[in-house]
N, C-alpha and C positions, 0 to 999 in steps of 0.2 A: 320459241313457242312450239308446243307439241303439235305434230302434224299427222294427218290421216296416213300419209305415206309411211311414217314410222310405225304406226299401229299395224298396218297391213303387213309390214315386214317382220313383225314379231311372231316367231314360231309358236309361242305359247297360245296367243290369241287365235292363230290359225287352227291349232289343235282343238281348242275349246269350241269354236264354231262347228268344226267337223263332228265333234262328239255330241253337241246339242242337236244337230240335224239328225244324227244317227238315232239318238234316243227318241226323238219325236216320230221319226219314220217307223221305228219299232212299235210305237204306240198307235200308229195309224193316222198321224197328223199329216198336214200338207208340208211341202218343202220349206225348210227354215235354214237352208245352207247359204253358200256364198252368193248365189243369185239374189236371194231375199235380202241379205244384209247389205249387199252393194246397192240394191235398189233403194232401200230405206235410207242408207247413208247419202246417196246422191240426191234423193228427193228432199230430205231434211235440209241439206245444204242449199238446194235450189229455192225452197220456200223462204228460208232466212235471207238469202241473197236478194231474191226478188222483192222482199219487203223492206230492204234497205238496212239490214243489220250490219254491224261492223265485221271486218275480216276475221277477227278472233272468235267472235260468237258463231260465225258461219263454220269455221274450222272445227270448233268444239262440237257443234251440232252434227257435222259429218262423222266425227269420231263416235259420238253417242249412238248415232244410227247404225254404225258398223258393229258396235259391241252390244247392242241392246238385248240380244237374245242368248247370250252365253250362259245365263242361269238355267236354261233348258237342259243343259247336260246333266243336271242333278234331278230336276223334276219340273213339270209344267206348273204346278201349284206355286203361286207367288214367285215366278221365275224372275220378275223384275227386281225384287228385293235381293234375292240370292245373287243375281247377276251384278247388281250394283256393288255388293260386298266383294265379289271376286275382282271386279274392275278396280275398285278402290285400292285393294291390296296390291294388285299388279302395278298400277300407276304410281303408288307410293314407292315401290321398289325401283321404278324408273326415274325417281326424283322429280316428278311432275309437280308443279306448285299446287298446294292444297285448294286454292281458289278455283283452279281449273278442274281439279278432280271432282269437287263438289257439284259443279255445274253439270259435268258429264253424268255423274252417278245419280244425281237427283232426277235427271231426265230418264235414265234407264229404270230407276225404281218406280217411276210414275207412268210408264207407257202401258202397263198391263191393264186389261179390261176390267179385272175384278176390283182393283183398288186405285187405279191410276187417276191422275188429275193434272190438268195443265196449270203448273205453278211457276213457269218461266218460259221465255220465248223458245228455248231449246226443247223443253218438254212438249210444248204445244206443237212445234214443227215435227217432232219425232212421232207424236201420236197420229198426226195427219198422214205422215209418210207411211207408217206401219199399217194403219187401218185401210189405206188406199190400195195396198198390195193384195188384191184378190184377183185370181186369174186361173184359167184352166191349166196352164203349164205347171202350177204348183201341186197339182193332184198326183200323188204317187201311185194310186190304184185306180185306173181308169174305169174299171167295172164295179166300183164300190157303190153300195146302197146307202152309205153314210150321208146324211143330209148336207153336211159341210162340204163333202167332196162333190155332191151333185150340184150344189150352188156354185162352187168354183169352176166346175166343168162348164156351166152355163155362161160364165163370164168370158166373152170372146175378146174383149178389150177393156182396159181401165186406164184412164188418164186423169191427172190432177193438174189444174191450171190456176195460176195466181194472177189476179188483176189488181195491182196495187192502187191504180187510179180509181177503180170502181169499188175497191175494198171488198173483193169477193174471192173466195177460194171454192173452186168448182170441181167436184168429182164426177166425171162422166163415165158411164158404163154401157157397153154394148152387151145385151143380155139375150140369150137364146131360151125363150120360155118353153120350147119343146123339150128341153132337157130338165128344167126345173122351173116351177112357178116363181114369179116375182115375190109372192108372199113368203116363199121359202127363204129368199134372200133376207127379208126383214126379220124372220125368225132367228136367223143367225147374227145378222149385222146391225139390228136396230140400235142396240145400246152402244155399239162401236161408232155408229153414225152420230149418235148424241154426243159421244166423246169428241168427235171431230167438230161438231157444232160449237161445243164449249171451247175447244182449242182454237178455233177460228176467231171466236169472240175475244179470247185472250189476246190474240194478235191484232185485234182491231178490225176484223173482217167478218163478213157474213158467209156462212157455209151453205153451199148449194149441192144437192145430190140430183143428178140427172141419170135416169135409166131409160135407154132408148129414146133420148131427147125429151123425155117427160120429167118435169121437175117434181120430185117426191119429198124433198125436205128443203126447207128454206121458205121464208115468208114472201108473199107477193106484195109489191107496193101498189096500192090502189090510189087512184086520183079521184077526188070528188068532182062531180059534174058541175 
């Protein structure tokens, strides 16, 4: 079975991740290098593991998380699709079973906010992991006036918790509104949070978004008197 350890040891994939991060940095985007892909890989793995998926699905999810952004070395536009094509070619060269390749590449092709959709457990977990990684440490230019940078600078902490018994996936954010208003967060992240909501639903869970302990996305269960 293909392992994340093998993927991380591959110098070609290491080079692609570096080039993708370099391209986005030159374009003024937040960090998309090894810190980001390792976070997404580990979080995708944790989501699938906590929800009781089998060992192989968990491992393939970790691999998809690690490789999900390589398409950015060409262009930001539809980087999920270009990344899936790159990964498909490389994994075929490594003689990885086609069944495993398609699970990985389908997730990569569908994580992008423009066209992505949760169509498998790995895809859903990858979307949640990727969209939860918003944090001030990702900002390359600390004095930027770009709204995306201001919002990320305002995020002091961000954690995602899985409760398999309660069937909830909760994203909790500590937000400094003196840096950027909460409405700015939703201007950037509303559609991404809707993606997370749909991804959670696919996994049989309810998605909750808490900003400074206030629930801003996710229904409240009312009891009749």
